[in-house]
C-alpha positions in Angstrom: 29.0 92.2 3.6 28.5 95.9 2.8 27.0 98.0 5.6 24.1 99.0 3.4 22.9 95.4 3.2 23.0 94.7 6.9 19.7 94.4 8.7 19.9 97.0 11.6 17.3 95.0 13.6 19.8 92.2 13.9 21.7 94.3 16.4 18.7 95.0 18.6 18.1 95.5 21.5 20.9 98.0 22.2 22.4 98.4 25.6 21.4 101.7 27.3 24.9 103.1 27.0 25.1 102.4 23.2 21.6 103.7 22.6 22.2 107.0 24.4 25.5 107.6 22.7 24.0 106.9 19.2 21.0 109.1 20.1 23.3 112.0 21.2 25.2 111.7 17.9 21.9 111.9 15.9 22.1 115.7 16.4 25.5 115.8 14.6 29.2 115.7 15.5 30.1 115.8 19.2 33.2 115.2 21.4 33.1 112.9 24.3 32.3 115.4 27.0 29.5 116.8 24.9 28.0 113.3 24.5 28.0 112.9 28.3 26.3 116.3 28.7 23.7 115.4 26.0 22.9 112.1 27.7 22.4 113.8 31.0 20.3 116.5 29.5 18.0 114.2 27.5 17.4 112.0 30.5 16.9 114.8 33.0 20.0 113.6 34.8 18.6 110.1 35.3 21.4 108.6 33.3 25.0 109.9 33.8 27.8 108.2 31.9 31.2 108.1 33.5 34.4 108.4 31.4 35.0 104.6 31.5 31.5 103.7 30.2 31.5 106.5 27.6 34.9 105.8 26.1 34.6 102.0 26.3 31.3 102.4 24.4 32.9 104.8 21.9 35.7 102.3 21.3 33.3 99.5 20.6 31.1 101.7 18.3 34.2 102.8 16.3 35.3 99.1 16.0 31.8 98.1 14.8 31.7 101.1 12.4 28.5 102.5 13.8 30.3 105.8 14.5 33.5 107.3 13.1 35.9 109.9 14.2 35.6 113.2 12.3 38.5 114.5 10.2 37.4 118.1 10.3 37.8 120.0 13.5 36.5 123.3 14.8 38.8 126.3 14.8 41.5 125.5 17.3 41.0 128.9 18.9 37.4 127.9 19.7 38.1 124.4 20.9 40.6 122.2 22.6 42.8 120.5 20.0 42.9 117.3 22.1 39.2 116.7 21.7 38.1 114.0 19.3 34.8 114.5 17.5 32.5 111.6 16.5 29.5 111.2 14.2 27.1 108.4 13.2 27.9 106.3 10.1 25.1 105.4 7.8 24.9 102.0 9.6 24.8 103.7 13.0 22.0 106.0 11.8 20.0 103.0 10.6 20.6 101.1 13.9 19.5 103.9 16.2 16.5 104.6 14.0 15.5 100.9 14.2 15.9 101.0 18.0 13.7 104.1 18.2 11.1 102.3 16.2 11.3 99.4 18.5 10.8 101.7 21.5 7.8 103.4 19.8 6.2 100.0 19.3 6.6 99.2 23.0 5.1 102.6 23.9 2.1 101.8 21.7 1.6 98.5 23.6 2.0 100.3 27.0 -0.7 102.8 25.9 -3.2 100.1 25.0 -2.7 98.6 28.4 -3.3 101.9 30.1 0.2 102.0 31.6 0.9 105.6 30.5 -0.8 108.6 31.9 -2.8 110.7 29.4 -0.3 113.6 29.7 2.5 111.3 28.8 0.6 109.9 25.8 0.2 113.4 24.4 3.9 114.2 24.6 
């Protein structure tokens, strides 16, 4: 079945590790260490991924064709040639978008129940 006909919602909910790797790659191509840094930065350090979790997740995402390794590389004088860069595939983009929409719906429910402070609701 072509990836374009797959329902991204059929893969939800995502594990936290998968969600955060896909979310980091939504900004563009990154190598593994940069993905780890992005996850830590976007979660204010509340989530830190060790190499085993990160590279195990990357391996599964590559096998599922949600991400792909990039053929092009930065100038070797500006980067370590051993680094592998990854990016979202079209399917990966659709899946992370669907998960974000799922989270947004949950936040709307939490707001109606008064579970979020007003300052968080405005963010």
